Structure formats: structure tokens, C-alpha cells
C-alpha positions as CSV (number, residue, x, y, z in Angstrom):
1,M,84.6,89.1,-10.3
2,S,83.2,92.3,-8.8
3,K,81.3,94.6,-11.2
4,N,79.0,96.6,-9.0
5,L,77.5,99.8,-10.5
6,D,76.1,102.8,-8.7
7,D,73.0,104.6,-9.9
8,S,75.0,106.5,-12.4
9,S,76.2,103.2,-13.9
10,Q,79.8,104.1,-12.9
11,V,81.8,101.1,-12.0
12,T,82.9,101.7,-8.4
13,K,84.5,98.5,-7.2
14,A,86.1,96.9,-10.4
15,T,89.7,96.1,-10.4
16,V,92.0,97.2,-13.2
17,M,95.4,95.5,-13.7
18,V,98.0,97.6,-15.5
19,V,100.9,95.6,-17.1
20,D,103.7,97.8,-18.4
21,D,107.5,97.8,-18.0
22,A,107.7,101.6,-18.2
23,P,107.2,103.3,-14.7
24,E,105.9,106.5,-16.2
25,N,103.1,104.7,-18.1
26,I,102.1,102.8,-14.9
27,T,102.0,106.1,-13.0
28,L,100.0,107.8,-15.7
29,L,97.4,105.0,-16.0
30,T,97.2,104.7,-12.2
31,T,96.6,108.5,-11.9
32,I,93.9,108.4,-14.6
33,L,91.9,105.4,-13.1
34,Q,92.6,105.2,-9.3
35,D,89.7,107.5,-8.3
36,S,87.2,105.0,-9.8
37,Y,88.8,101.6,-9.6
38,R,91.1,99.5,-7.6
39,I,94.5,99.2,-9.3
40,K,96.8,96.2,-9.5
41,V,100.3,96.8,-11.1
42,A,102.8,94.5,-12.8
43,N,105.9,95.8,-14.5
44,N,106.5,92.5,-16.4
45,A,104.6,89.5,-17.7
46,E,105.9,87.2,-14.9
47,K,104.5,89.4,-12.2
48,A,101.2,89.6,-14.1
49,L,100.9,85.8,-14.2
50,K,101.5,85.6,-10.5
51,I,98.7,88.1,-9.9
52,L,96.5,86.1,-12.2
53,A,97.3,82.9,-10.3
54,S,95.8,84.3,-7.1
55,N,92.1,83.9,-6.1
56,V,91.3,87.6,-6.7
57,L,91.3,88.3,-10.4
58,P,91.1,91.7,-12.1
59,D,88.0,92.7,-14.0
60,I,90.0,94.2,-16.9
61,I,93.7,94.2,-18.0
62,L,95.5,97.2,-19.6
63,L,98.4,95.5,-21.4
64,D,101.5,97.0,-23.0
65,I,102.9,95.1,-26.0
66,M,106.6,95.9,-26.0
67,M,108.0,94.2,-22.8
68,P,111.2,92.2,-22.3
69,D,111.2,88.4,-22.1
70,I,107.5,87.8,-22.6
71,D,105.8,90.5,-24.7
72,G,102.2,91.5,-24.5
73,Y,101.0,89.3,-27.4
74,E,102.4,86.1,-25.7
75,L,101.0,87.2,-22.3
76,C,97.6,87.8,-23.9
77,E,97.7,84.3,-25.5
78,R,98.6,82.7,-22.2
79,I,95.7,84.5,-20.4
80,K,93.2,83.5,-23.0
81,S,94.4,79.9,-22.8
82,Q,93.5,79.5,-19.1
83,E,89.9,78.6,-18.1
84,N,89.8,81.0,-15.1
85,T,91.2,84.0,-17.0
86,K,90.0,83.6,-20.6
87,D,87.0,85.9,-20.2
88,I,88.9,88.9,-18.6
89,P,88.8,91.7,-21.2
90,I,92.3,92.8,-22.4
91,V,93.0,96.2,-23.8
92,F,96.3,96.7,-25.5
93,I,97.9,100.1,-24.8
94,T,100.9,100.6,-27.1
95,G,102.9,102.9,-29.3
96,K,102.7,100.4,-32.2
97,D,100.5,101.8,-34.8
98,D,100.8,99.2,-37.7
99,I,97.4,97.8,-38.8
100,E,98.9,94.3,-38.7
101,D,99.9,94.7,-35.1
102,E,96.4,95.8,-34.2
103,K,94.9,92.9,-36.1
104,K,97.2,90.5,-34.3
105,G,96.0,91.8,-31.0
106,F,92.3,91.3,-31.9
107,D,93.1,87.8,-33.2
108,L,94.6,86.9,-29.9
109,G,91.4,87.9,-28.1
110,A,91.9,91.5,-27.1
111,V,88.8,93.6,-27.0
112,D,90.4,97.0,-27.7
113,Y,93.6,98.7,-28.9
114,I,94.5,102.1,-27.5
115,K,97.5,103.9,-29.1
116,K,100.0,106.1,-27.3
117,P,100.3,108.9,-26.4
118,I,97.5,108.1,-23.9
119,S,94.4,110.3,-23.8
120,P,92.9,110.2,-20.3
121,P,89.3,110.6,-21.4
122,I,89.7,107.9,-24.0
123,V,91.2,105.5,-21.4
124,R,88.4,106.2,-18.9
125,A,85.7,105.8,-21.6
126,R,87.1,102.6,-23.0
127,V,87.7,101.0,-19.6
128,K,84.2,101.9,-18.5
129,N,82.6,100.6,-21.7
130,H,84.4,97.3,-21.7
131,L,83.6,96.7,-18.0
132,E,80.0,97.3,-18.7
133,L,80.0,95.0,-21.8
134,N,81.7,92.3,-19.8
135,R,79.2,92.7,-17.0
136,L,76.4,92.2,-19.5
137,F,78.2,89.3,-21.1
138,R,78.5,87.6,-17.7
139,L,74.8,88.2,-17.0
140,E,73.9,86.6,-20.3
141,Q,76.2,83.7,-19.7
142,E,74.8,83.1,-16.2
143,S,71.3,83.3,-17.6
144,R,72.2,80.7,-20.2
145,E,73.8,78.5,-17.6
146,Q,70.8,78.8,-15.4
147,A,68.5,78.0,-18.3
148,E,70.6,74.9,-19.1
149,A,70.6,73.9,-15.4
150,D,66.8,74.3,-15.3
151,R,66.4,72.2,-18.5
152,E,68.6,69.5,-17.0
153,R,66.7,69.6,-13.7
154,I,63.3,69.4,-15.5
155,Y,64.7,66.5,-17.7
156,V,65.8,64.6,-14.5
157,E,62.5,65.2,-12.9
158,Q,60.7,64.0,-16.0
159,L,62.8,60.8,-15.9
160,K,62.0,60.3,-12.3
161,T,58.3,60.8,-13.0
162,E,58.4,58.4,-16.0
163,N,60.3,55.8,-14.0
164,L,57.8,56.2,-11.1
165,M,54.9,55.8,-13.6
166,L,56.5,52.6,-15.0
167,N,56.9,51.2,-11.5
168,I,53.2,51.6,-10.8
169,L,51.6,51.3,-14.2
170,P,52.2,49.0,-17.3
171,K,54.3,50.8,-19.9
172,P,51.6,51.1,-22.6
173,I,49.3,52.7,-20.0
174,A,52.0,55.0,-18.7
175,E,52.6,56.1,-22.3
176,R,48.9,56.9,-22.8
177,L,48.9,58.9,-19.6
178,K,51.9,60.9,-20.8
179,R,49.8,61.8,-23.8
180,N,47.2,63.2,-21.4
181,E,44.6,60.6,-22.4
182,K,41.6,60.4,-20.1
183,N,39.4,57.6,-19.0
184,I,41.9,54.9,-20.0
185,S,40.1,51.5,-20.2
186,G,39.7,48.4,-22.3
187,D,38.1,45.0,-22.7
188,Y,40.4,42.0,-22.8
189,P,38.6,38.8,-23.8
190,E,41.6,36.4,-23.2
191,T,43.6,36.9,-20.0
192,T,44.9,34.9,-17.0
193,I,44.8,36.4,-13.5
194,L,47.0,35.2,-10.6
195,F,46.5,35.8,-6.9
196,A,49.0,34.7,-4.3
197,D,48.8,35.0,-0.5
198,I,51.7,34.6,1.9
199,V,50.7,32.0,4.4
200,G,52.1,32.5,7.9
201,F,53.1,36.1,7.5
202,S,50.5,37.4,9.9
203,Q,51.8,35.2,12.7
204,L,55.4,36.1,11.8
205,S,54.7,39.8,11.8
206,R,53.6,39.7,15.4
207,T,57.2,38.9,16.4
208,L,58.8,41.7,14.3
209,K,59.2,45.4,14.6
210,A,57.5,47.7,12.0
211,N,60.7,48.3,10.0
212,Q,61.5,44.5,10.1
213,I,58.0,43.7,8.8
214,V,58.4,46.1,5.9
215,A,61.9,44.9,5.0
216,F,60.9,41.3,5.2
217,L,57.9,41.7,3.0
218,N,59.7,44.0,0.6
219,A,62.4,41.4,0.1
220,L,59.9,38.6,-0.7
221,I,57.7,40.8,-3.0
222,S,60.8,41.9,-4.8
223,I,61.5,38.3,-5.7
224,Y,58.0,38.0,-7.1
225,D,58.5,41.2,-9.1
226,G,61.7,39.8,-10.6
227,I,59.9,36.7,-11.7
228,A,57.1,38.7,-13.3
229,N,59.6,40.9,-15.1
230,E,61.5,37.9,-16.4
231,L,58.4,36.1,-17.7
232,G,56.6,39.2,-19.0
233,V,53.7,39.0,-16.5
234,E,52.2,42.3,-15.5
235,K,52.2,42.9,-11.7
236,I,48.9,44.7,-10.9
237,K,49.2,45.4,-7.2
238,T,49.9,44.1,-3.7
239,I,47.3,44.3,-0.9
240,G,49.0,43.6,2.4
241,D,50.7,40.3,1.8
242,C,48.5,39.4,-1.2
243,Y,50.0,39.6,-4.7
244,M,48.0,40.1,-7.9
245,A,49.4,39.7,-11.4
246,A,48.0,39.1,-14.9
247,A,49.0,38.1,-18.4
248,G,47.3,39.1,-21.6
249,V,46.6,42.6,-20.4
250,P,47.3,45.4,-21.3
251,I,49.2,43.6,-24.1
252,P,47.2,40.7,-25.5
253,R,49.2,37.4,-26.0
254,A,48.2,33.9,-26.7
255,D,50.4,32.3,-24.0
256,H,48.8,34.2,-21.1
257,A,47.9,31.1,-19.1
258,H,51.3,29.5,-19.6
259,L,53.1,32.6,-18.3
260,C,51.0,32.7,-15.1
261,A,51.4,29.0,-14.6
262,R,55.2,29.2,-14.8
263,M,55.2,32.2,-12.5
264,A,53.1,30.4,-9.9
265,L,55.5,27.4,-9.9
266,R,58.5,29.8,-9.6
267,M,56.8,31.6,-6.7
268,I,56.2,28.4,-4.8
269,E,59.8,27.4,-5.3
270,E,61.3,30.8,-4.4
271,T,59.1,31.2,-1.3
272,E,60.3,27.8,0.0
273,N,63.9,28.9,-0.6
274,F,63.3,32.3,1.1
275,S,61.6,30.7,4.0
276,H,64.5,28.2,4.5
277,Q,67.1,31.0,4.3
278,H,65.3,33.1,6.9
279,A,64.4,30.2,9.2
280,S,60.7,30.9,8.9
281,K,57.6,28.8,8.2
282,L,56.3,30.9,5.3
283,S,54.6,29.4,2.2
284,I,52.1,30.7,-0.3
285,R,48.9,29.6,-1.8
286,V,48.1,30.6,-5.4
287,G,44.9,30.9,-7.4
288,I,44.6,31.2,-11.2
289,A,41.7,31.8,-13.5
290,S,41.4,32.6,-17.2
291,G,38.9,34.6,-19.1
292,P,37.7,38.1,-20.0
293,V,38.4,41.2,-17.9
294,V,37.9,44.9,-18.0
295,A,41.0,47.0,-17.2
296,G,41.6,50.7,-16.6
297,V,43.1,53.5,-14.7
298,I,41.3,54.9,-11.7
299,G,42.2,58.0,-9.7
300,D,43.5,61.4,-10.8
301,S,46.4,61.9,-8.4
302,K,47.5,58.5,-7.1
303,F,46.9,56.4,-10.2
304,L,46.0,52.7,-10.0
305,Y,45.7,50.3,-12.9
306,D,43.2,47.7,-11.9
307,L,41.1,44.8,-13.4
308,W,37.5,43.9,-12.9
309,G,35.1,41.0,-13.9
310,N,34.1,37.5,-13.0
311,T,37.6,36.2,-14.0
312,V,39.2,38.4,-11.3
313,N,36.7,37.3,-8.7
314,L,37.2,33.6,-9.7
315,A,41.0,33.9,-9.5
316,S,40.6,35.4,-6.0
317,R,38.4,32.6,-4.9
318,M,40.9,30.1,-6.3
319,E,43.5,31.6,-4.1
320,S,41.4,31.8,-0.9
321,T,40.2,28.2,-1.2
322,S,43.6,26.8,-2.2
323,E,46.1,25.2,0.3
324,A,49.5,26.4,1.5
325,G,52.1,25.5,-1.0
326,K,49.6,24.7,-3.8
327,I,48.4,26.3,-7.0
328,Q,44.6,26.0,-7.6
329,V,43.4,26.8,-11.1
330,A,39.9,27.1,-12.5
331,E,38.7,24.8,-15.3
332,D,39.2,27.4,-18.2
333,T,42.8,27.7,-17.2
334,Y,43.2,23.9,-16.9
335,K,41.9,23.5,-20.5
336,L,44.5,25.9,-21.8
337,L,47.3,24.2,-20.0
338,Q,46.4,20.5,-19.8
339,N,48.7,19.5,-22.7
340,E,51.8,21.1,-21.3
341,F,51.4,20.8,-17.5
342,N,50.5,18.1,-15.0
343,F,47.5,18.5,-12.8
344,E,45.7,16.9,-10.0
345,A,41.9,17.0,-10.3
346,K,39.9,18.1,-7.2
347,A,36.3,17.8,-6.2
348,E,34.1,20.8,-6.9
349,V,34.9,23.8,-4.7
350,E,32.2,26.0,-3.2
351,C,33.2,29.6,-4.1
352,K,31.5,32.5,-2.3
353,G,29.3,34.5,-4.7
354,I,30.0,32.1,-7.6
355,G,28.8,28.6,-6.5
356,K,30.4,25.2,-7.0
357,V,33.4,25.2,-9.4
358,Q,35.5,22.4,-10.7
359,T,39.2,23.1,-9.9
360,Y,42.6,21.5,-10.3
361,Y,45.9,21.7,-8.6
362,L,48.8,22.7,-10.9
363,L,51.7,20.4,-10.2
364,K,54.5,21.0,-12.7
365,E,55.3,21.6,-16.4
366,K,55.7,18.5,-18.5
């Protein structure tokens, strides 16, 4: 609808629709209003409904009550029942002066009731006032709709942010960050750390284009992520084609070693299946160690939840000194699992920065 005001607040481009079956009333109302407004005329309700079915709607309707076939009351009810016309202000102009008639008009949704004989100043003033009131109503409605749209947009953005945080951070850590906690860290005395490295990927990547490398690696890492989610193991990060996960942190649990052992066995199996499906020669080697770690969030823009300590270093050495297709575990992990899993003992392994370590190959769950 067009409701432009000039500097004197006079409506200059609004459209007034006059609905009356008496030609003399139409002529009178047109004469009173045509200098300030565009005028649409209908001499019965059917013609009025046709006008209202068009794309260009009036800004206000001056409506006679006593008309043949469909009277003003019924026409008003129909107008107010349609979504696209319900907010058009309707002013009844009629010779009926009974208080019940006036009340009926207001009950049907009319905004005013002008009695005949018509007073030109009254008509001009009422039309101008109702156009201005409707303009303000529209502005308020648009403001509410915009505010609601802004709230919805902010809510969606918050969900995106929360989902992104949950994708890169454990849920308890993400919740603490949402509460604006700083320097998030903790000691975890009983955890198990898993490292896995994809063997053969470097050679394979030399034969692939950049987008193929990313797609291939993403497909395989997504399989590992699915296993972690299913078992309740926390993925910590990927570094190139190396995968790091942990159990017992940030939520302590007694079965931390068992979870990582099951995940490692699943990773070996799924990597073999994936390699077969893609006619490649990929495999993984896995290292696992159990013990205490320190964990926390580093960075203030690109957050990273990371782990530190001898257990992390040992798990990394277990992976780097393992063999393709095998899972090498440190002695503390072996002691936690020996009753539920089968192992093959190895000779002591020299680990850089640590020294000689007794290790075992995890074979299968009993």
C-alpha cells in the first residue's frame, strides 16, 4: 500500500475506494476527496470485491451499508476475512443512526462510522486521521516483524555457532566456553590416548588432484569419527593423515582403555574395507597408551582442545613404532585390558625421548 506523506503530513498518494449504490453519494465523496487522493469507485459489493481481487489495493474504504444483494455489513465481513485485505481500514458512511447498527459495524471490524448527511470537513478529517493511524500501525507491525526476523536470525546463528563448537570441542568444554569461562584446563589421572596414522596415503596423494585428496581423506576420517561417536570416544584432532582420540577426558570413565581398544580394532577393520572398496593399498598403524594427562583449551579465536603429558608422548611413540595394520599398546594399557583382550608380547621398543618400553600388539577382544 502507498501511504506517502508530504512535509505537512497530508496524504498525497493514498487511494480511497468509495462503495455506494447511490450515484449522488459517489459524486459527492469523489468531489470532496479527489484533490488529495486517488479515487476508486464501486456501485455495488460485487464490483468492490473485483477491485479488491486486483494487485493494487486501496488504502481505505468508505462503505455504504444499505446496498442491494450484499449489504455493507456482509461486504465488511468478507473483506476482514481475507488475509490480503483484513488490515484495510473501513469507514461506514450511512443514514442508519441506530446505536445497535453502529455497534454492529465496529464489531465487524470497521474503524469509524460517519452518518449522513455528509459533512465534507468531517469526511476529510476522518479519512486523513485513519490513513495516518493505519500508516503508524503498519510501521509498528513491520518493526515487530523485523524484530522477530532478527531474533530468528540470531537464534539460527547461535545454533550454527553452537554446532560448530560441538564439532571442534567436547560438549562439556563447549558449554563452559558458552558461559565465558577463561583458562579452561584440568588434570585427568586416568585416561587412554589413541594415535593412528594412515599408511600409504602419502604415496597415494601423489597420484591425486587436490580436491580428490581432500575428498578421499575426508571420507576415511569421517568413518573414524563415526566409530568414535558410537563408542563415546572423544576425537581430539587430525594432523594431516594422523588421527588423535582419547577416552576418560573430559568426562572421566573407568572403561577408557576398553573404549580405545575397541575403537582401534574397528579402525583397522574399516580401513581394510575402505581400501578394498577404493582399490588402494591403505592401512593404518595405531598406538595406545594409558595414564594421566593435562587437558585444556588454547587460543582465543580458533579454539583447540588439546592434551599434554607423558601419556600423550608415549601414545604417539606407540603409533610411530608400530607396524601397518597393527595396534601397539604400552604396558599400562595392557594391564588394564589383559583379561578382556588377546595380546602378542613384543620385545622392548626404543622410544625417542622416553627410552626402552615394553609393548604389546592388541589382537582382538576375547
